[in-house]
Residue frames as a rotation matrix with the C-alpha (Angstrom) as fourth column:
MET 1
-0.970 -0.120 -0.211 -11.98
-0.133 -0.465 0.875 -9.09
-0.203 0.877 0.435 10.20
LYS 2
0.055 0.996 0.068 -15.39
0.000 0.068 -0.998 -8.35
-0.998 0.055 0.004 8.73
SER 3
-0.755 -0.119 0.645 -16.55
0.622 0.183 0.762 -8.89
-0.209 0.976 -0.064 5.18
ALA 4
-0.166 0.697 -0.698 -18.52
-0.071 -0.714 -0.697 -6.36
-0.984 -0.066 0.168 3.32
THR 5
-0.476 0.128 0.870 -20.39
0.876 0.149 0.458 -6.20
-0.071 0.980 -0.183 0.07
ILE 6
-0.347 0.278 -0.896 -21.15
0.109 -0.937 -0.333 -2.65
-0.931 -0.213 0.295 -1.08
GLN 7
0.084 0.500 0.862 -23.60
0.965 0.173 -0.195 -1.93
-0.246 0.849 -0.468 -3.89
LEU 8
-0.644 -0.362 -0.674 -22.69
0.243 -0.932 0.269 1.16
-0.726 0.009 0.688 -5.83
GLU 9
0.444 0.621 -0.645 -24.42
-0.465 -0.456 -0.759 3.28
-0.766 0.637 0.086 -8.44
THR 10
0.879 -0.060 0.474 -23.87
0.389 0.665 -0.637 1.86
-0.277 0.744 0.608 -11.89
LEU 11
-0.038 -0.960 -0.277 -20.23
0.080 -0.279 0.957 2.06
-0.996 0.015 0.088 -12.92
THR 12
0.779 0.407 -0.477 -19.85
-0.333 -0.375 -0.865 3.56
-0.531 0.833 -0.157 -16.40
CYS 13
0.642 -0.643 -0.418 -16.33
-0.474 0.096 -0.876 2.44
0.603 0.760 -0.243 -17.31
PRO 14
0.605 -0.477 -0.638 -13.52
0.599 0.800 -0.030 0.14
0.525 -0.363 0.770 -16.15
SER 15
-0.411 -0.814 0.410 -11.44
0.300 -0.546 -0.782 3.17
0.861 -0.198 0.469 -15.10
CYS 16
0.195 0.609 0.769 -14.16
-0.712 -0.451 0.538 4.00
0.674 -0.653 0.346 -12.54
MET 17
0.919 0.148 -0.365 -13.67
0.053 0.872 0.487 0.53
0.390 -0.467 0.794 -11.09
GLN 18
0.192 -0.967 -0.167 -9.90
0.745 0.254 -0.616 0.99
0.639 -0.007 0.769 -10.96
LYS 19
-0.263 -0.158 0.952 -10.19
-0.234 -0.947 -0.222 4.39
0.936 -0.281 0.212 -9.32
ILE 20
0.595 0.595 0.541 -12.38
-0.685 0.023 0.728 3.08
0.421 -0.803 0.422 -6.49
GLU 21
0.871 -0.299 -0.390 -10.22
0.381 0.913 0.149 -0.08
0.312 -0.278 0.909 -5.98
GLY 22
-0.104 -0.975 0.198 -7.01
0.547 -0.222 -0.807 1.96
0.831 0.025 0.556 -5.80
ALA 23
-0.141 0.142 0.980 -8.48
-0.578 -0.815 0.035 4.38
0.804 -0.561 0.197 -3.28
LEU 24
0.804 0.579 0.134 -9.84
-0.465 0.471 0.750 1.56
0.370 -0.665 0.648 -1.10
LYS 25
0.657 -0.627 -0.418 -6.53
0.556 0.778 -0.293 -0.33
0.509 -0.041 0.860 -1.11
LYS 26
-0.308 -0.735 0.605 -4.78
0.071 -0.651 -0.755 2.82
0.949 -0.190 0.252 0.31
LEU 27
0.406 0.555 0.726 -7.02
-0.657 -0.374 0.654 2.74
0.635 -0.743 0.213 3.48
ASP 28
-0.758 -0.621 0.200 -5.46
-0.540 0.425 -0.726 1.36
0.366 -0.658 -0.658 6.64
GLY 29
-0.439 0.590 0.678 -7.52
-0.538 0.431 -0.724 -1.64
-0.720 -0.682 0.128 7.73
ILE 30
0.632 0.608 -0.481 -8.52
-0.739 0.285 -0.610 -2.87
-0.233 0.741 0.630 4.22
ASP 31
0.092 -0.515 0.852 -7.33
0.114 0.856 0.505 -6.41
-0.989 0.051 0.137 3.28
LYS 32
-0.126 -0.215 -0.969 -5.80
-0.770 -0.595 0.232 -5.56
-0.626 0.775 -0.091 -0.12
ASP 33
-0.936 -0.350 -0.026 -5.81
-0.301 0.761 0.575 -9.11
-0.182 0.547 -0.817 -1.34
THR 34
-0.592 0.766 0.249 -9.52
0.701 0.642 -0.311 -9.61
-0.398 -0.009 -0.917 -0.94
THR 35
-0.162 0.485 -0.859 -10.66
-0.178 -0.871 -0.458 -6.19
-0.971 0.079 0.227 -2.33
LYS 36
-0.801 0.002 0.599 -12.54
0.558 0.365 0.745 -6.87
-0.218 0.931 -0.293 -5.61
ILE 37
-0.326 0.711 -0.623 -14.86
-0.398 -0.701 -0.592 -4.72
-0.858 0.055 0.512 -7.63
SER 38
-0.362 0.297 0.884 -17.24
0.757 0.647 0.093 -6.21
-0.544 0.703 -0.459 -10.23
PHE 39
-0.939 0.017 -0.342 -17.83
-0.185 -0.866 0.464 -3.82
-0.289 0.500 0.817 -13.12
ASN 40
-0.694 0.702 -0.164 -20.83
0.143 0.357 0.923 -5.84
0.706 0.617 -0.348 -14.37
THR 41
0.096 0.789 -0.606 -22.68
0.847 0.255 0.466 -5.76
0.523 -0.559 -0.644 -11.00
SER 42
0.056 -0.153 0.987 -21.23
-0.243 -0.961 -0.135 -2.45
0.968 -0.232 -0.091 -9.53
LYS 43
0.959 0.273 -0.082 -20.36
-0.011 0.324 0.946 -4.35
0.285 -0.906 0.314 -6.35
VAL 44
-0.056 -0.963 0.265 -17.37
-0.716 -0.146 -0.683 -4.01
0.696 -0.227 -0.681 -4.08
LYS 45
0.905 0.212 -0.370 -16.37
0.083 0.763 0.641 -7.02
0.418 -0.611 0.673 -1.98
LEU 46
-0.060 -0.942 0.331 -13.73
-0.344 -0.291 -0.893 -6.59
0.937 -0.167 -0.307 0.68
ASP 47
0.455 0.064 -0.888 -12.55
0.764 0.485 0.426 -7.63
0.458 -0.872 0.172 4.07
PHE 48
0.092 -0.396 0.914 -11.67
-0.185 -0.908 -0.375 -4.95
0.978 -0.135 -0.157 6.64
ASP 49
-0.543 -0.296 -0.786 -10.44
0.716 0.325 -0.618 -4.67
0.438 -0.898 0.036 10.23
GLU 50
0.371 0.867 0.334 -13.27
0.520 -0.492 0.698 -3.02
0.769 -0.085 -0.633 12.13
GLU 51
0.508 -0.271 -0.818 -10.87
0.781 -0.254 0.570 -1.88
-0.362 -0.928 0.082 14.87
LYS 52
-0.548 -0.811 -0.202 -9.08
0.589 -0.547 0.595 0.29
-0.594 0.207 0.778 12.35
LEU 53
-0.957 0.219 -0.193 -11.85
-0.287 -0.599 0.747 1.26
0.048 0.770 0.636 10.00
SER 54
-0.387 0.884 0.261 -15.65
-0.083 0.249 -0.965 1.44
-0.918 -0.395 -0.023 9.92
ILE 55
-0.249 0.383 0.890 -17.97
0.916 0.392 0.087 0.63
-0.316 0.836 -0.448 7.13
GLN 56
0.786 0.555 -0.273 -19.06
0.486 -0.827 -0.283 4.32
-0.383 0.090 -0.920 7.24
GLU 57
0.143 -0.833 -0.534 -15.40
-0.333 -0.549 0.766 5.42
-0.932 0.068 -0.356 6.59
ILE 58
-0.626 -0.363 0.690 -15.21
0.430 0.578 0.694 3.04
-0.651 0.731 -0.206 3.64
GLU 59
0.228 0.843 0.488 -18.48
0.955 -0.095 -0.281 4.41
-0.190 0.530 -0.826 2.28
SER 60
0.735 -0.029 -0.678 -17.25
0.070 -0.990 0.119 8.00
-0.675 -0.135 -0.726 2.79
ALA 61
-0.314 -0.948 -0.056 -14.02
-0.099 -0.026 0.995 7.23
-0.944 0.318 -0.085 0.86
ILE 62
-0.522 0.196 0.830 -16.11
0.803 0.439 0.402 6.01
-0.286 0.877 -0.387 -2.09
SER 63
0.557 0.831 0.021 -18.46
0.797 -0.527 -0.294 8.96
-0.233 0.181 -0.955 -1.94
LYS 64
0.365 -0.517 -0.775 -15.55
-0.049 -0.841 0.538 11.42
-0.930 -0.158 -0.332 -1.92
LEU 65
-0.710 -0.655 0.257 -14.57
0.177 0.187 0.966 10.00
-0.681 0.732 -0.016 -5.28
GLY 66
-0.624 0.555 -0.549 -18.03
-0.756 -0.607 0.246 10.95
-0.197 0.568 0.799 -6.68
TYR 67
-0.643 0.394 -0.657 -19.76
-0.088 0.814 0.574 7.51
0.761 0.427 -0.488 -6.53
ASP 68
-0.030 0.765 0.643 -23.03
-0.939 -0.242 0.245 6.85
0.344 -0.596 0.725 -4.68
VAL 69
-0.981 -0.195 -0.018 -23.23
-0.172 0.901 -0.399 3.95
0.094 -0.388 -0.917 -2.26
ILE 70
-0.219 0.963 -0.156 -26.63
-0.471 0.035 0.881 2.27
0.854 0.267 0.446 -2.55
LYS 71
0.827 0.495 0.269 -26.34
-0.494 0.409 0.767 -0.31
0.269 -0.767 0.583 0.22
SER 72
-0.355 -0.933 -0.059 -23.71
-0.745 0.320 -0.586 -2.07
0.566 -0.163 -0.808 2.38
ILE 73
0.876 0.439 -0.199 -23.96
-0.243 0.759 0.604 -5.52
0.416 -0.481 0.772 3.91
VAL 74
-0.153 -0.926 0.346 -21.43
-0.882 -0.030 -0.470 -6.33
0.445 -0.377 -0.812 6.60
LYS 75
0.751 0.391 -0.531 -20.85
-0.173 0.894 0.414 -9.89
0.637 -0.219 0.739 7.86
């Protein structure tokens, strides 16, 4: 498992946060228990199985919802 912190464009409402979180939790390879989005900082923190899913695929899923990814850090 890898951990990622993804900086998003500024989130404008709590429903934006819920929309992103719901979409990410549907992806195969995301640890649903560790996926957290901070409305105040516009950051997503999650763990993912890099054999099932890449950080680029996660970023793409967020972008398809209409949100810009500023930067991702994977550890």
